[in-house]
N, C-alpha and C positions, 0 to 999 in steps of 0.2 A: 504493499500500499504506500509506503514511503517513497519508494523508487518511482511508482506511478505518478504520485503527487508532484514529485520533483521534475520529472520529464514534461508532465502537463504544463506546469508553470513555465518551464524553460521554453517549450514550444510557443506558448502564449506570448511570451515576452518578444520572441522573434517576430510573431505575427499576431498582433493585438487587434484582430477583426472580429467578424461574426463567429461566435463559437456556440456550440450546442452540445449539451452533455446527454449522451444516450444511456439509458439504464435498461438492461434487458431483464424482463420479468420472466422467471421460469418457475420450476417447482419449489424453489426454496421458500421456506416459511418466513425468513427474516433477511432482509438485506439493509445493513446499516449504511447511512449516508453521512460521511464525516469530511469528505474532501470538499474543497472549495466549489462553489456553484457558479455557473455563468450568471453574470449580474449586470444590472443597469441601474444607475442611481438617478433618481428624478430630482436633480439639483435645481431645476426651474420651476418645480411645482406645477408641472403641466397637469391639466385635468382632462385626461383623455380615457376613452373606453378601453377595456382590456384587448380589444382587437387591434388597437393602435400599437400597444406594447409587444403585441405577438410578432410584429413585422419589424421591431427594432433590432439593432445590433447589441449583442451581449458579450461581455468579456469577463474572464476569471479575474483580471487585474482589478476589477472594481469590487470584487467580493470582500477583500479586507478592509477597505474604506467604508463599505456598507455595514460592517460590524461596530464601527465606532459610534458612540452616542452622538446622535444628530436629529434634527427635525426633519430631515428629508426622507422620503419613501424610497425603497429599494425594491427592485423586481428581479426574481430569479426564474430561470428557465430550464426545463428538463424535458427531454424526450423518453417517453416510456414505450418500449417495444415488448410485446408479449410473444414468447417462445414456449408455449405449453406442450405437454405430450399429447393432449387431446384436442379436438376441434372446439370444444365448448368455452364459452366465457367464464372468467373467473374473477372473483372480488379480491380487490387489494386495498389495504388501508395505509395511508401515510399518517404517521404518528409523529408530531412535533413535540420535543421534550422540554422546550422552553414555555413557561406557563404564565409569563407575565407581559406578553406582547400585547400592546393596546389595540393595534389594528393589524389584522392578519386575514388576507382574503386569498383563496385558492381558486383558479379558474382552469378548467380542463377542456381542451380543445381537441376535436377530431378534424384534423386539417385547419380550416379557419372558421369552424363552426363550434361555438361555445356550447358543450353539453352538460356542464355541471359547474356550479358556483357554490362555495361555502364561506361563511363569514365566521372566523374562529377567534378573533381578537376580543380583548376583555371589553372593549367599548362598542363592539359590533354584534355581540351575541344577543339574541332575543331570549329574555327570561321566561321560561315556560315550565310551570310547577308540574304539569303532566308529562313533561319530557326532560328528566334531569340531565344536567350536563355531566359528561363522562370523560372530558379532556379534549386536547387539541388534536382531533383525529379526523381524517378525510377518507370517506369510503367511495371507491368507484368500481366500476366493472370494465373489463377490457377482453376483447376477442383475441383468439390465437392469431398470431401474425399482424395484429393490428398495432399501429403506432399512434399514440396519443401525445399531446404537448401540454405540459403543466406549467402555468405561470403562477408564482407565489409573489404577492404584494405584502410587504412588511413595512409598517411605519411605527416606530417606537423610539422612546427616548434612550433606550439602553441596550438590552440583550440581542445577541446575534439570533439568526434563524436555526443554527445548527445547536445540538445534533437532531437529525431526523432518522426515522427508520421506515422501510417498506415491509409490511407484513401481509401474509395470506390470512384468510379469515381464521383458519385454525391456529396459525402462529400468533395471531393478534389475541385470540381468547386465551392462549396459553400464557401470553406476555401479560394480559390483564390479570389473571390469576396470581401470577408471580408478584406483579406490581401491587395488587391489592394485599397480598400476604406481607410484602415488604413494608408497605405503609401501615398496615395494622400492627406490625411489630414495632414500628417506630412509635406509633401512637400509644401502644401498650406500654412501652418503656417510659415514655414521657408521663403518661398517667400514673404508672406504678411509682415513679419517683416523686411525683407531686403528692400522692395519697400518703406515701411514707413520711414526707416532710411536714404534711398537715398533722399527722398523728404526733410526730415529734414536737411540733409547735404547740399542740394542744396540751402536751404534758410538760413542756418546758417553754413557755411563752417567751418570745424574744423578736425584737424589731428586725434582727438580721434575717430571721426565717421569713418574716413578712416580705422584705425586699427580695429575698431568694425566690419566694413563690411568685411575686409579681414578675420578676425576670423570667422565671420558668413559664408563666402563662403567656406573656408577650413572645417569648421564643417559639412557644407551641403554635400560635396563630400566625407568626412571621413565616414559619417554615411551611405551614399549611398553605399559605398563599404562594410563597416562592417556589415550592416544589409541587404544587398543584394537587395535594391530596385533601385540601379543605373541602372539595365538593362532595367527599364521602360523608360529611357530618355537618356541614354549614349551608344555610340558605344561599342560593346563587348570588344574591344581591350582596350579602355581606362578603362572600368570598371574592367577588369581583372587586369590591371596594378595597379590601386588604391588599389584593394583587396589584392593583394600580397605585397603591400608596406605600410601596416598599421602602422608599427613602424615608418617609415619616416613621415607618416602624424602625428602621435603622437607628434613628436618633432616640426612639423610645427605648430600645434595647440598651444603648449607652447610658442613657439616664438611670435606668434601674441597675445596671451593673456597676456604675461609678458610686452610686448611693449605697448599694450593697457592699462595695469594697470598703467605704468609709466606717459603715457600721460594723462589718465583720471583723475588720482589722483593728477596731477601737481606735480610729484615727486621732481622736482627740488626745489620747494618751500615748499610743504607739508612734503615730505618724503626725505630729502637731503641725508641722510644716505644710503637709499635703492637706490636712484637715482645713487650713486657712482658705484654700482655693477650691473647696467643694462647692460653695455657692456660685462662683463664676462659671464652673463647669455645668452646674444645674441650669444656669441662665442660658448658656449657649445651646445646650441640647434642647431646651424648650424652644428657643428661637428657631434653631435648625429644624425641629420637628414642624413647627408652623410653616416655615418656609417650604418644607418638603411637601406640604399640601398644596402649595400654590405655584411653586417655581418648577419648571421643567427639569426632569431628572438629569438630562445631559449637562444642565447648567449647575446643578448641585453636586455632581459627582467629584469635581476637583476639590471643592471645599470639604466635602465629607472625608475624602481620602486623608486630607491633611488633619482634619479634626479627629479622625479614628486613629491616626498615627499618634497625635497628642495625647489622646485619652488613654492609648495603650502604654505610652511612656509613663504617663501619670499613675496608671494602675500598677504597672510592673514595679516602678520605683517605690510606690507605696508599700507593695508586699515585701520588697527587699528590706526597706527600712524597718518595717514591723518584724520581719524575721530577724534582723540584726539586733533588734531591741529585745529579743527573746520571746517573741510570740509565734511559738511552734506551728500552729495551724496555717501560718502564712505560706509554708511550703506547698501545701495542697492548692492553695490559692494561686500560687505562682505557676505551678504545673498546669492548672486549669486555664490560665491565661495563655500559657504556651500552646495548648491545644486549640483554643479558639482563635489565637493570632494565626496559627498555621492554617487553620481552616478557613478563617475570614480572609486571610491573604490570597489564598488560593481561589476563593470564591469571588473576591474583588477582581483579581487579575483575569478570571474567566469573563466576568461582566464586561471588562474593558477590552477583552480579547488579547490580553497578553499571554494567556494560555489556551491551548486547544480545548474546545468543549467536549467533555465525555462524561460518563456516569459519575466517575470519582470526583472531578473537578467540579461538575455541576452541583454535587451534593457535599463538597468539602466542608463548607460552612456549617451545614447540618451535622455532619460527623463530629467536627471540632466542638460544636456546642453541646451535643450530647455527651461527649467526654467531659466537657466543662461542667455541665449540670451534675454529671455523676460525681466528679471530684469535688465539686462544691458541697455536695451532700456529705461526702466524707469529711470535708474540711469543716462543716458545721458540726458534725459529731465530734471531730477532733477539737474544735473550739470549746465545746461544752465540757469535754474532759480537761482541757487545759485550764479552763476557769474554775473548775472544781480543785484541781491541783494547786492553782495559784492561790485559791482561798485557804487551802490547808497549809501550804508552804509559807505563804506571806501573811498568815493570820496576825502575827505579832512582829513581823519584820517591816521596816520602811522599805519601799522598793529599791533594789539595786544599791543598798548600803549595808554597813555592818551595824546599823543601830535600829533599836525597837521603835514601834510606832504608838499612836495614842490609844489603840485598842489594848495594847499590853499595860499601859498605865492604868487604864480603867478596870480591866478584867483579870490580870495576872499578878501585877506588882503588888496589890493590897495583900495577897496571900503570902508574899515573901517579907513584908515589912516586920512582922514579929521577929523573924529570924535575923534580919538585918540588925534590928535594935538589940538583940542578944550578942551578936557578933562584934558590933562596933559601939564604941562607948558614947560618942556624941554625933550622931548623924544630922547632916544638914541637907536640905533641898535647895538647888540652885535652878533658876530658870533664866535662860539667856535668849534675848530677842536679837536676831542677826539682821543687820541693816545693810543694804548694798545690793541685794538681788534684783530689785526692781530696775536699777540702772543697768545692770548686766543684761536683763531681758530687752530693755529699750535699745541698747546698743548692739547686741549680738543675736537677738531672737530667743524664742523659748527653747530650741534645741540645746542651747549651751547651758541653760539653767540647771537641768538635771545633773549634767556632768560637773558643773561648778559645785552644786549643793552637795553632791556626793563627795567631792575632793575635800571641802571644808568639814563636813561632818565626819568623814573618815580620819581626817588629820586631827581633829578634836578627840575623836574616840581613841585613836591610837596613842595620843599623848596622855589622856587619862589612864589608859591601860598600863603605862609605865610608871604611874606615880602610886606610892603606897597609901596615899590618902584618899585616892578615888575608890568608891564602893562599886564592886561588880554586881551587875543585875542578872540573876539567873534566867535563862530561857528554857522553854520545855525541852528542846533538844539542842545539841550543839554548844558552842562557846558562849559564855556570858557576854552581855554587852554593857557599855558604860554610859551610853547616851540614848535618850528617847526623844524622837521627833515629835513635836507638837504642831498643831495648826498655826497659821500665820507665821511661818518661818521662825519658830521657836524651837529651843531644844532644852532638855531637862537632864540632870545629872544629880548623883548624891556623893557627898564628900564626908569624910570622917575628921573631926577637929579635936584637938585637945582640950580637956576640961579647963585648963588654966590659959588665959590670954586667948579666948575664943575669938574675939573680934579682931585681934591682930593677926592671928593665924588665918582667919577667913580672908582678911584683906590681902595677905601674902598670896594665898591660893588664887584668889581672883585675879591679882595682878599677872601672875604666871599665865593663867588661862587667857586673859586679855592680850598678852604679849605673844602667846603661840597662835591664837586665832586671828589677830589682825595683822599678821605677816602678809605682805603683798604676795598674791598667787600670780605667777607668771607662767605662760606657755605660749605657743606659737600662735594660738588663737585669740587670747585675750589677756589683759591684766586687770586684776580686780583687788579691792581691799574690803573685807567684810568686817564690819564693827559690831561689837556687842554691848548691850545694855542688859544689866543683871538685876534680878531680885531674889532674896534668900529668905529662907525660913527655917527655924529648928524643927527637927522631926521627932525629937525625943518623947514628948508627951502628946503627940498629935496623930491622927490617922493620915493616910496619904492624901485623902480628899482635902482636909483642913489645911495641911501644910501646902498643898498646891495653890489653894485660894490665897493663902497669906503671901506666898512667893510671888503670885501674879499682882497682888496689891502693892507689894514693894517694888515690883518691876514698873508698874504704872507711876509710882511716886518717883522712881529714878528718872523717868521721862520728864515728869511735870518740873522736877527740881534740877534738870540738866545735869544728873550725876551719872557716873558710869555704873554704880551699883548702890543698893540701899538694902539694909536688913529690916525686916518687917517690924513694926510696932503699932500699938493699938490706935495711935492718932491718925495713922494713914487711913484706916477704915472711915473715921470721922470726915476727913477731907473729902474722900471720894464720895461718901454718902451725900455730903453737902453739895458737891458738884452735880451729882446726878439729881438731887432735889431742885437745884437752882436751874438746871436745864429743863426739867419739866415746868417749873414756874415760868421760865422764859417763853416756853411754847404756849402756855396758857395766855401769858401777856400779850403775845403776838395775836393769838386767836381772838382775844377780848379787846384788842386795840388799845392796851394799857400803856404803850410806849409813847412818850411825849417828844415832840419836835421843838428844838430850841435853834435859836440863830445867834451867831456872833457877828457883829457888824464889821465890814471892811471899809476902809477909808482910803480915798484918793489923797495921796501925800501932797500933791501939787496944788490942790485947791480946798482941802479939808472937807470934802463932801462925802457923804455916805453913798457908796456905789452898789451895795448889796450885802452879802453876808455868807458865812459858811454855816451849813446846816449840821447840827448836832443832835444826837438822840439821847434821851434821859429815861431812866427806869426808876419809877418810885414804887418799890415793893410794898404791899399792904402790911407785911409783918417785919420785913427787915430793913425798911426805910429805903433811902437812895442808894442805888447800886451803881458803882462807877463803870462807865463804859470800858475802861481798861480791864475790867473784870468780865463783864458779860459779852462783849464783843468777840474776844478769844473763845469763850465758851460757845458762842453762836457758830463760829467757824469750825470748831471741832465737832459739834453735834449737828452740823448740816442745816443750821437754821438762818445763816446769814444772808442768803438771797431772799427769804421771806422778810427779813427786817428791811433789806434794800427796797423791795417792792412796796412795803408799807410806807417808807420814807418818801419815795417817789410819788406815790398817790397823794399823800398828805400835802406834800410841796405843790404839786400841780393843782390841787384843790384850793390852796392858799393863793397861789399866783392867779388862778381863775377869778377868785372872789376879788383880788386886788384889781385885776383888769376891769371887771364889771363896775367896780367902785371908782374907777378912774385914777387909781394910785400907782399903777404900774408904768413907771417911766420906761422910755424906750432903751436906755442903757442899764437898767436895773437887772442884776444877775445873782442868782444864788449858787453856791457851790455844794455839791453833794459828793460824799466819799464813796468810792467803789473798792471793795476788797479785791484781793487776788482770786478768790474764789468766784466773785461776781463776774470777773473778766473771762473766767473759763466757762461761764454758765451759758449754754446756747440760747436760752429763753431771754437773755438780758436785752439784747438790741430789739427784738420784736415787741417786748413789754414796754420798753421806754417809747418806742414809736407809736404804739397803741394808746399809751398814756397821753402823749401830746395830741393824738387826734380827738381822744375822748374830751379833753378839756380845752381844745382849740388854742393851744400854746405854741409859741415860736421857741425853737431850740436855743435862739440866741439868749435867752434869759437863764440858761443853765450852764454851770461850768462843772464838769465832772473830773473829780480829783482821783488820781491814782498814785500809788507808791511805787518806789523803785523795785520792792521785792516782788510786786506783781508782775513786773517785766521779766524777771528771772525765772519765774515758775514754769512759764511756757511762752518763750519769746515769740514763736511764729504765731500762735493763737492770739496772744496779746496784740501784736501789730495789726492783724486782721480786724479784731474788734474795735481797735483805736480807729482805724480807717473807716469802719462802718459808722462809727459814732460822729467822726468829723464830717463824713458825707451827709449825715442828717442835719448838720449845722451846730453841733455842740462844740464848745470850747473845751479843751483838755488842759488840765493842770497836773503837773508833777508834784505831789505832796512830800514833805519832809525831804527836800533835795539835798543831797550831799551826805546823807547818812548811809547810803548804800555804796557799792562797789561797781555799779553798772551805769553810773550817772553819764560819763562821756560817751560810753559804748552805744547807749540807745537814744540819746538826745536827739542825734540826727535823724534817726528812724521815726521817732515819735513826732517830731516838730511840734512841741507843745505850744499852746497859746499863752500859757502862764507857768511860772515856777515858783513854788512857795519854798522859802528858806526856813528850815527847822528852827524852832525856838531855842534849841541848844546852842545855836551860833549867835542868836540875838541876845540872849541873856548876858548882861554886863559887857556888851561888845565895846562899850567906850573905855573899858578898862583892860581889855585883852586884844594885844596886837595880832596874835595869831588868828583870832576870830575875824579881826577887821581884813586880814589878808584873804582868808577864805571867802568871806561875804563879797569882798571886791571882785575876786575871781568869778564867783557865781553870777554876780550882776553883769559883768562884761560878757560872761559866756551867754547868758540868757538874752541880753540885748543884741549880741551878734547874731543870734538865731531868731530875732524879731519876737521875742517872748517878753511879757511883762513879768515884774517881780513883786511877790507879796512877802512881807517880813511877818512872820508869825511870832506871837508872844511878847509883843511890845508892852512893857509895863512902866516905863518911866520916861520922863521928858528927855533924859540923857540918851536913853537907847533910841527914842524917836529922832532926835536931832542927828544922831549919828547915821542911822539908816537913811534918813533923808539926804544927808550929804553924800552917801554912797550911791545915790541916784535910785533907790528903791522906789517903785511906783505906788505900791499899795501897802497899807499896814493893818494889823489885826492884833487885838490883845486887851488885856485888862486895863491898859492906859485909858482907853475909850469906853469899853464896856464889856462885861462878860457875856456869856451865852444867855439869852433870855428868851422867854416864850414868844411865839409869833405874835400873839395879840399885843404884848407890850412893845415888841419891836415896831409893829404897825402904828401904835399910838405915838410912840417917841420920835420915830424917824420918817414915816410916810405920811402922816396926817399933819405934820409940822415941817418946817424947813429942815432939810437934811444935812445942816452944818454940823460937823463933828465937834465934840467939845470934851474936855477932860478937866476934872478938878485940879487946881494948881498947875496948870499946864503952862509951860514957857513957850513964848513965840520961838518958831524955828528961825535960825538964822538965815 
C-alpha cells in the first residue's frame, strides 16, 4: 500500500491533470479506503449542481489541502466498477468513520445520470424518530460489470473525509455487530468507573470526587459525539448538537480537569504558586468555551492548541511540585496526564492531518482518556489512603519540621506535665512571636515561606536540644521535640530554671535564645532576619492551659511596652481587660454618636485673620470622664474602628459646613483640616465615601484640607500615592502633618506635591531659645516654599514663638496662643458670626 501510494503521488506530480480513482468491487466483504482521493476544492464558493462537478478535473494534489481546517467545500471523485462472480446486482455500503462532519453529501452517477443522493452531514440530516440514525453510511446497488461514479461533497471546519470503508451487506452487518460490541464495552467501562466512584463518594464525600465525576461525565458525552456512538442512547437532536460543538466540549473538559487537579493535589497547600493562577485558567476556559459555540472551529484550533499546551504544562508542573512536596498520589496523576497527553496529541494531530487517519489515531484521545479516568480512580483511592496516613503520621507534628503542633499542646502535652514537674525543679513556659515572615512572603512569595519557617524552627529546636536547661517534650513515637508551633507564627518551649536568681537566669536564657534566633539567615535565594518577642510564665503551680494563657498575656504586654520579653504578673490582666472594655465602649460610642467634634483655629500670620481650623475629636466617657485621643485613637487603629471614626468625623464636618453655607457664614477661602490615619489611606472605601459625602451635602472640596502623616506614606507607598492623587483630583488640598518627625520627608515630598506642610510642635516649642530648632524650621520652610506649599506652625503658645515663626516666613499658625480646640458651636459664635480677627491675651505685636 505504501509503495502504491508513493508511485501514485509521484505520477500525479508529473502530470497533475484529470485523475480518476477506480475501485474494483468484487466478492470482498471489506475494502478499506485510506489512500488520498482525487479532490477538487471549491475555493470560489461556486454554487453549482453536482452534474457540474462531475465534469471537472480532479487531482490528488488537492487532497492534502482539503484536509486542512477551512471554510471551503471539497469534492472527491471515485469510480466504482463491479466484477462479481454472478450476474446479479449486489448491495454495497460506504461507511465514513468521521462522525462530526457538518456537511456531507454523496452523489452516485450512472454515466451522467444522478441515481442516488444522500445527506449525511450533521446539519443536513432530517431528524426522524421513526427512523433512528445509525451512522454515516451510504447504501447503493450495482450490477456486475457496471461502473458508477461517486462524488462526495464535504464542507466542514475541521476533520478530513478519511478513513472510509466499502462493505458488502454481510460484511457491513458483521462490522456493525463488532462496532456495537466495541462501543458497548467502552460505555460499560465508563459507566462502571462512574458507578464505582459514585459509591466511593457516597461513603467518603470529597469535592475531588465531584470534579472527577464531572470530568468523567463530560468525557462520556464528548466521546459519544466525537466517535459517533451517541446515537445508541441519545436523542438525535442532542447527539447532533454535541457533535457540532466539539470545540466547546474541549474547553469544558479542560475546565473540569484543571479544577480537579487543583482540588485533588490540594493546590492551596502543596502547589500554592499554581493555585494562584487557577482563577485565570477558569476564566480562559469559560471564555474559550463560549467562543467555541460561536466562532468557526478552523479559527479556534490554533488558539486551542496553544491553550491546551499551556494547560498541560500547568497541570503537569502542578503534579511534579505536589509530588516533590511529598504528595504521593500525584504520581498517578502525572501518569494519567501522560496518557491523556499522548492520546490528545495523537488525536489533535489527526484532526489537523499531521498524522494519517486510522482506527488507532482516530480513537487515540478516547483510549488516552480511558486510561486517564482509570488512573485517576486509582489516584483518588491513593489520595484517600495518603490523607489517612498523613493524619496519623502528622497528628502531633508540624508539617515538614522537627517540632510539635498545636494539637500536641492541647491533647498530648497535658498528660506529660505531671511527669515534667516531677523531673524538673522549676519549669517555665515561654512563648515567642516570630516577626519577619510577612516581609519574606511579600518579597519572595509563599513558596519560600515554608522553607524559611522550617529553617528557623529547626535551628531553634536544634539549639534547645543542645542545652541542659531545655525541657524535652515526649512524642508518642520517635525522638522528643523541644519546640511547639502555635498559630500566628508563634512557638512554645519549656525551660528549667534554678530556684535561686530565677529572673536573672531567665534573662540569660532568653538573651541566648534571641541571639541564636535573630542571626541573619542567608542562602542563594534570600536574606532574612527573624525577630522574636517573648512572654513567660511559671509552670510549677499551674496546669498547661493556665500557664499558656499567662504567657500569652505577658507576650501581649511585651508588644505594648516595646520590650523584648516580659514575665507575667497579675497587673497585665487588668491592663488587657481594661483595653478590651475600652474598645467595646468605643464601639458603642461610635454607634451612639457620642464622639464630639472640636476645632482649633488656624491663623493667617500675615494679616491675623482666622482662615479655618483643624478638626479634632473628643470622647467624654459617661463613667471614665474625658479620654485622651492619644489613648483611644491607637486603640481604634488596633481594633479596626478607625475608619468608622473617620466616617463619623467627615459626616459631622460636612453637615456643619452645609449649615454654615445655608446661614451665609461659609467664606470662599474658609477650610477645615481633617486628619486621616495610615489605615484610612489603605481603605478602598475612603475616596468613594468622601465623594458621596460631598454630593450629599452639596459642598466643594476646596473647603477641606486632608492631613496625612509621614508614617502613612511608608506603610504602603504605592497605594498611598494612588489615594493622594485621587483625592487631589477631587479638589482636596493635601497637608503633611508632623513634618520632619519621620525619615521619609525628602523622599516622598516630590511625589506627594502637598499643598501644605505642618511643622510639628516639637520644633516650635521654645524655638526662640534653640538654634538647632531654628535651623530645622528654616530648612523646612525653604523646602516647602520651593515646592509651592504653605507652612503651618503647630503648637504656638507664646508671643516669642509666634514672632520667631513669623520671622521665618511661616504662613499660618495654630496653638494655645490663640485658642485651644473648642466645640463647633463655640467656634461659630466666636469667629464666624463676628469679625474673624485673631486675638490672644497679652499678645505682643509682631515685629
